[in-house]
C-alpha atoms as an extended CHARMM CRD file, in Angstrom:
* protein
*
       119  EXT
         1         1  MET       CA             24.2580000000        6.6730000000      -18.1800000000  PROA      1               0.0000000000
         2         2  LYS       CA             21.3990000000        5.9590000000      -15.4970000000  PROA      2               0.0000000000
         3         3  ARG       CA             18.0360000000        7.1480000000      -16.2970000000  PROA      3               0.0000000000
         4         4  VAL       CA             15.4900000000        8.2260000000      -13.8040000000  PROA      4               0.0000000000
         5         5  LEU       CA             11.9940000000        9.0660000000      -13.7090000000  PROA      5               0.0000000000
         6         6  ILE       CA             10.3320000000       11.7610000000      -11.8490000000  PROA      6               0.0000000000
         7         7  VAL       CA              6.3790000000       11.4720000000      -11.0960000000  PROA      7               0.0000000000
         8         8  ASP       CA              4.9200000000       14.4070000000       -9.7560000000  PROA      8               0.0000000000
         9         9  ASP       CA              2.1020000000       17.0890000000      -10.7320000000  PROA      9               0.0000000000
        10        10  GLU       CA              4.0200000000       19.7680000000       -9.2800000000  PROA      10              0.0000000000
        11        11  VAL       CA              5.7980000000       20.7910000000      -12.5510000000  PROA      11              0.0000000000
        12        12  ALA       CA              8.0810000000       22.6970000000      -10.7140000000  PROA      12              0.0000000000
        13        13  LEU       CA              9.5780000000       20.5190000000       -8.6040000000  PROA      13              0.0000000000
        14        14  VAL       CA             10.2260000000       17.6790000000      -11.4360000000  PROA      14              0.0000000000
        15        15  LYS       CA             12.0740000000       20.5900000000      -13.2190000000  PROA      15              0.0000000000
        16        16  SER       CA             14.1160000000       21.1630000000      -10.3640000000  PROA      16              0.0000000000
        17        17  MET       CA             14.9030000000       17.5890000000       -9.6520000000  PROA      17              0.0000000000
        18        18  LYS       CA             15.6280000000       16.7590000000      -13.1110000000  PROA      18              0.0000000000
        19        19  ASN       CA             17.7370000000       19.5120000000      -13.8970000000  PROA      19              0.0000000000
        20        20  PHE       CA             19.5400000000       18.1620000000      -10.1370000000  PROA      20              0.0000000000
        21        21  PHE       CA             19.8210000000       14.7100000000      -11.1480000000  PROA      21              0.0000000000
        22        22  GLN       CA             21.3410000000       15.9570000000      -14.4200000000  PROA      22              0.0000000000
        23        23  PHE       CA             23.9830000000       17.9540000000      -12.7810000000  PROA      23              0.0000000000
        24        24  LYS       CA             24.5090000000       14.9640000000      -10.8850000000  PROA      24              0.0000000000
        25        25  GLY       CA             24.9870000000       12.7540000000      -13.8680000000  PROA      25              0.0000000000
        26        26  VAL       CA             21.8380000000       11.3060000000      -14.3410000000  PROA      26              0.0000000000
        27        27  ASP       CA             19.7750000000       11.2960000000      -17.1530000000  PROA      27              0.0000000000
        28        28  ALA       CA             16.4360000000       12.1850000000      -15.9340000000  PROA      28              0.0000000000
        29        29  LEU       CA             12.7360000000       11.9010000000      -17.9100000000  PROA      29              0.0000000000
        30        30  VAL       CA              9.6200000000       13.4410000000      -15.9880000000  PROA      30              0.0000000000
        31        31  ALA       CA              5.9590000000       12.6010000000      -16.4380000000  PROA      31              0.0000000000
        32        32  VAL       CA              3.3810000000       14.7800000000      -14.3330000000  PROA      32              0.0000000000
        33        33  THR       CA              0.8070000000       11.7040000000      -14.1860000000  PROA      33              0.0000000000
        34        34  GLY       CA              0.8190000000        8.3580000000      -13.5650000000  PROA      34              0.0000000000
        35        35  GLU       CA             -0.5850000000        7.5880000000      -16.9520000000  PROA      35              0.0000000000
        36        36  GLU       CA              2.0870000000        9.1400000000      -18.6630000000  PROA      36              0.0000000000
        37        37  ALA       CA              5.0500000000        7.5330000000      -16.4380000000  PROA      37              0.0000000000
        38        38  LEU       CA              2.8880000000        4.6260000000      -17.7670000000  PROA      38              0.0000000000
        39        39  GLU       CA              3.2790000000        5.3320000000      -21.2590000000  PROA      39              0.0000000000
        40        40  ILE       CA              7.2880000000        6.5640000000      -20.4160000000  PROA      40              0.0000000000
        41        41  LEU       CA              8.5000000000        2.8290000000      -19.1490000000  PROA      41              0.0000000000
        42        42  LYS       CA              6.5140000000        1.3520000000      -22.1720000000  PROA      42              0.0000000000
        43        43  LYS       CA              8.7430000000        2.9270000000      -24.7370000000  PROA      43              0.0000000000
        44        44  GLU       CA             12.0780000000        3.6000000000      -22.4550000000  PROA      44              0.0000000000
        45        45  LYS       CA             13.0260000000        0.0870000000      -21.2180000000  PROA      45              0.0000000000
        46        46  ASP       CA             16.7100000000        1.4030000000      -19.3240000000  PROA      46              0.0000000000
        47        47  ILE       CA             15.1110000000        3.4230000000      -16.8180000000  PROA      47              0.0000000000
        48        48  ALA       CA             16.7970000000        2.2250000000      -13.3350000000  PROA      48              0.0000000000
        49        49  LEU       CA             14.6330000000        4.0660000000      -10.6730000000  PROA      49              0.0000000000
        50        50  VAL       CA             10.7170000000        5.8370000000      -10.4840000000  PROA      50              0.0000000000
        51        51  ILE       CA             10.5140000000        8.6190000000       -8.1030000000  PROA      51              0.0000000000
        52        52  THR       CA              7.0570000000        8.6750000000       -7.5560000000  PROA      52              0.0000000000
        53        53  ASP       CA              4.7590000000       11.2400000000       -5.5410000000  PROA      53              0.0000000000
        54        54  VAL       CA              1.5260000000        9.0710000000       -4.1190000000  PROA      54              0.0000000000
        55        55  ILE       CA             -0.9610000000       11.9610000000       -4.4520000000  PROA      55              0.0000000000
        56        56  MET       CA             -1.8270000000       12.6800000000       -8.3690000000  PROA      56              0.0000000000
        57        57  PRO       CA             -4.9470000000       13.0290000000      -10.5500000000  PROA      57              0.0000000000
        58        58  GLY       CA             -5.5550000000        9.9810000000      -12.3710000000  PROA      58              0.0000000000
        59        59  ILE       CA             -3.4300000000        7.0310000000      -10.7140000000  PROA      59              0.0000000000
        60        60  SER       CA             -2.0850000000        7.1000000000       -7.6410000000  PROA      60              0.0000000000
        61        61  GLY       CA              1.5960000000        6.9050000000       -6.6020000000  PROA      61              0.0000000000
        62        62  ILE       CA              0.7650000000        3.2480000000       -4.9020000000  PROA      62              0.0000000000
        63        63  GLU       CA             -1.3220000000        2.2690000000       -8.0400000000  PROA      63              0.0000000000
        64        64  LEU       CA              1.8320000000        3.3380000000      -10.1640000000  PROA      64              0.0000000000
        65        65  LEU       CA              3.7860000000        1.3390000000       -8.0520000000  PROA      65              0.0000000000
        66        66  LYS       CA              1.8250000000       -1.5430000000       -8.0620000000  PROA      66              0.0000000000
        67        67  ARG       CA              1.5210000000       -1.3240000000      -12.3320000000  PROA      67              0.0000000000
        68        68  ILE       CA              5.1880000000       -0.7960000000      -12.2940000000  PROA      68              0.0000000000
        69        69  LYS       CA              6.2940000000       -3.6710000000      -10.1890000000  PROA      69              0.0000000000
        70        70  GLU       CA              3.8970000000       -5.8100000000      -12.5500000000  PROA      70              0.0000000000
        71        71  MET       CA              5.5620000000       -4.6350000000      -15.6890000000  PROA      71              0.0000000000
        72        72  SER       CA              9.4850000000       -4.6770000000      -14.6350000000  PROA      72              0.0000000000
        73        73  PRO       CA             10.0140000000       -5.9510000000      -11.1770000000  PROA      73              0.0000000000
        74        74  SER       CA             13.8300000000       -5.0570000000      -10.7820000000  PROA      74              0.0000000000
        75        75  ILE       CA             12.7870000000       -1.1620000000      -11.2240000000  PROA      75              0.0000000000
        76        76  HSD       CA             13.3110000000        0.5860000000       -7.8060000000  PROA      76              0.0000000000
        77        77  VAL       CA             10.6240000000        2.9070000000       -6.6850000000  PROA      77              0.0000000000
        78        78  ILE       CA             10.8560000000        5.7300000000       -4.1430000000  PROA      78              0.0000000000
        79        79  VAL       CA              7.7320000000        6.6070000000       -3.0970000000  PROA      79              0.0000000000
        80        80  MET       CA              7.4720000000       10.7370000000       -2.2800000000  PROA      80              0.0000000000
        81        81  THR       CA              4.7750000000       12.1780000000       -0.2640000000  PROA      81              0.0000000000
        82        82  GLY       CA              4.0250000000       15.8360000000        1.1700000000  PROA      82              0.0000000000
        83        83  MET       CA              1.2440000000       14.0590000000        3.5570000000  PROA      83              0.0000000000
        84        84  LEU       CA              2.5400000000       11.7750000000        6.3250000000  PROA      84              0.0000000000
        85        85  SER       CA              0.3880000000        8.8730000000        6.5200000000  PROA      85              0.0000000000
        86        86  ILE       CA              1.0980000000        5.4110000000        7.9730000000  PROA      86              0.0000000000
        87        87  GLU       CA             -1.1970000000        3.7050000000        5.5600000000  PROA      87              0.0000000000
        88        88  ASN       CA              0.2720000000        5.3160000000        2.6340000000  PROA      88              0.0000000000
        89        89  THR       CA              4.0270000000        4.1450000000        3.6370000000  PROA      89              0.0000000000
        90        90  VAL       CA              3.0460000000        0.7510000000        4.8430000000  PROA      90              0.0000000000
        91        91  SER       CA              1.1610000000        0.0090000000        1.3530000000  PROA      91              0.0000000000
        92        92  SER       CA              4.2030000000        1.4350000000       -0.1950000000  PROA      92              0.0000000000
        93        93  LEU       CA              6.5650000000       -0.9140000000        1.2910000000  PROA      93              0.0000000000
        94        94  GLN       CA              4.4350000000       -3.9680000000        1.2110000000  PROA      94              0.0000000000
        95        95  ASN       CA              3.7730000000       -3.2230000000       -3.0040000000  PROA      95              0.0000000000
        96        96  GLY       CA              7.5080000000       -3.0440000000       -3.0290000000  PROA      96              0.0000000000
        97        97  ALA       CA              8.6000000000        0.3070000000       -2.7550000000  PROA      97              0.0000000000
        98        98  SER       CA             12.8540000000        0.2540000000       -2.2680000000  PROA      98              0.0000000000
        99        99  ASP       CA             12.0750000000        3.8160000000        0.1350000000  PROA      99              0.0000000000
       100       100  TYR       CA             10.4120000000        6.2960000000        1.0140000000  PROA      100             0.0000000000
       101       101  LEU       CA             10.6310000000       10.7310000000        1.1420000000  PROA      101             0.0000000000
       102       102  LEU       CA              8.5580000000       12.7650000000        2.9510000000  PROA      102             0.0000000000
       103       103  LYS       CA              8.3570000000       16.2800000000        1.1920000000  PROA      103             0.0000000000
       104       104  PRO       CA              8.9940000000       18.9680000000        1.4660000000  PROA      104             0.0000000000
       105       105  PHE       CA             12.9510000000       17.8640000000        1.2700000000  PROA      105             0.0000000000
       106       106  SER       CA             15.2990000000       19.9810000000        3.4690000000  PROA      106             0.0000000000
       107       107  SER       CA             17.8600000000       19.8950000000        0.4290000000  PROA      107             0.0000000000
       108       108  LEU       CA             17.7340000000       17.7810000000       -2.7810000000  PROA      108             0.0000000000
       109       109  ASP       CA             21.3870000000       16.8130000000       -1.8380000000  PROA      109             0.0000000000
       110       110  TYR       CA             18.9670000000       14.9840000000        0.8530000000  PROA      110             0.0000000000
       111       111  VAL       CA             17.4390000000       13.3570000000       -1.9270000000  PROA      111             0.0000000000
       112       112  TRP       CA             20.2940000000       12.2700000000       -3.9410000000  PROA      112             0.0000000000
       113       113  GLU       CA             21.7660000000       10.4870000000       -0.6530000000  PROA      113             0.0000000000
       114       114  VAL       CA             18.5170000000        8.2240000000       -1.2090000000  PROA      114             0.0000000000
       115       115  VAL       CA             18.4520000000        8.1190000000       -4.8570000000  PROA      115             0.0000000000
       116       116  ARG       CA             22.0040000000        7.1520000000       -5.2740000000  PROA      116             0.0000000000
       117       117  ASN       CA             21.7270000000        3.7530000000       -3.1190000000  PROA      117             0.0000000000
       118       118  TYR       CA             19.3700000000        2.8390000000       -5.9010000000  PROA      118             0.0000000000
       119       119  LEU       CA             21.6120000000        3.3470000000       -9.1940000000  PROA      119             0.0000000000
């Protein structure tokens, strides 16, 4: 089973995304901080994809992306944000993001269409 790590400080969002992905047959783990995500990635070796928010307390999503790519360049990272910014978009892509999502999503089906390309 493919595994996804969802990182966002919006607890309701990560719970709904986790439930949706599990319904689609994907094992989803969640973290509410970048630091928690890094700890999970150190323990869990079979994560294929990380979906992370940009703006979080502590480690930002961009910094998390950089650290993930240093740890394991083969893990795909999708960056998501509620604040559209050319700087964040460019920085995400320059640092190896596989894709970029703008919140709020029109639907989780839309997110699934993007995510399944990386599983």
